[in-house]
C-alpha positions, 0 to 999 in steps of 0.5 A, a space after each residue: 195150598 193151590 186152593 189159597 192161590 185161587 182165592 188170592 187170584 179171585 181177590 186180585 181180579 176183583 180189585 182190578 175190576 174195581 180199578 176199571 170202574 173207578 177209572 171210568 168214573 174219573 174219565 167222565 168227571 166232566 161229562 154232563 149228566 154222567 152217573 158214577 157206577 159202584 162195584 158190588 162184590 159177593 163171596 164166591 160159591 163155596 165148595 164141599 170138602 171131602 176126606 177120601 181114605 181107606 179105613 180098617 176092614 175088607 176090600 175086594 182084591 186089596 193088598 191091605 184090608 180096608 173100606 174106602 170112605 168118603 167123608 164130608 169135612 165141611 165147606 171151603 170158600 174161594 174168595 170173592 167175585 163181582 156181583 154187579 156194577 149199578 149206577 148211582 143216581 145221586 143228583 149232580 151239581 147244576 151249572 148255569 150255561 145260558 145256552 137255550 138248548 142246555 136243559 138240566 133236570 132237578 129231581 129223579 127224572 130222565 129225558 127219553 131219547 130215540 137212537 139210530 136203531 129206533 130204540 127208546 133210551 133214557 139220559 140225564 145229559 141235557 146238552 142238546 143240539 139242533 140237527 139239520 132237520 131242526 130236530 132237538 137231538 143229543 150230542 151223539 145224535 139221538 132224537 129227543 122224544 116229546 110228550 107225544 112220542 115223536 121228535 121235537 121239531 124246533 122253529 127255524 127262527 125265534 127264541 126257544 123257551 122251556 118252562 119248569 114242566 118241560 113245555 117248549 114255546 117260541 114267540 108265545 106259540 107252543 112247539 112241543 113238550 119234553 117227555 120226562 120219566 121217573 122210575 119205580 126201580 132204578 136198579 133195573 135202569 142199566 147203563 148202556 154207554 154214550 151216557 144212555 140207560 136202558 130200561 130192563 124192568 125199571 117201570 117208567 112213569 111220567 115225572 111228577 117230582 122233577 123240575 126242568 131247568 133251561 140254560 143249565 147243565 147237570 154235571 157229573 156226580 163223580 167225586 174226584 177226591 173220593 175216586 182217587 182214594 178208592 183207586 189207591 185202596 184198590 191198588 193196595 188190595 191188588 198188591 196184597 193179593 199179589 203178595 199172597 199168591 207169591 208167598 203161597 207159590 214159594 211155600 209150595 215150591 219149598 214143600 216140593 223141594 223138601 219132599 223130593 230130598 226126603 224121598 232120596 
């Protein structure tokens, strides 16, 4: 009976974890370039189940002759647990803003940025700003990396134009070029927070199938309706496991109480 309690408890924990994932997707439905995450579940490790008993025979210093046996009865599952929570890199809808420093990507590419710790990260959020040093930066202050590996410094005056390949000009003069990368294995492109992703073996390469779009933003690819349905489903999943725990606990209590009366 206790084994069933653990199985149901694992199911409730998985449901609660999925509610947290869905809630995060909903909270970022208006975040530019946000990529929703999906929780993957797998079976928890199985446990070998043995029968221990004394069979007829002889055993040293035993009141009743017998030989202890240890027989494998089979395996016992213990429910499920969270396997992974990867990001889903489906293209989000493109919204025109008219802001020259809003840049969207159509295709699988990512902008490269450098954070305050001088670490390279990747993002789809192209709602860029100009900082006090006239550098192109993200909303959280990360420096946007140019094709030469350095920061992109914008002119103090004049309109900024960005073409479909990421080349930046002002008044016809070249300013720089955006570093846009695509990845061979996006499974190893892991969310880090602040709308950034870290390369954990995703193998970045210069983009060839991505179009740069100035004056636009890519919206979140979270689906509000789907997330709400998933939220209700997981709440019911949690409730079912909770009721299972309660039922097994009540049954155990009845069994203990009945055994106590029988022994009187």
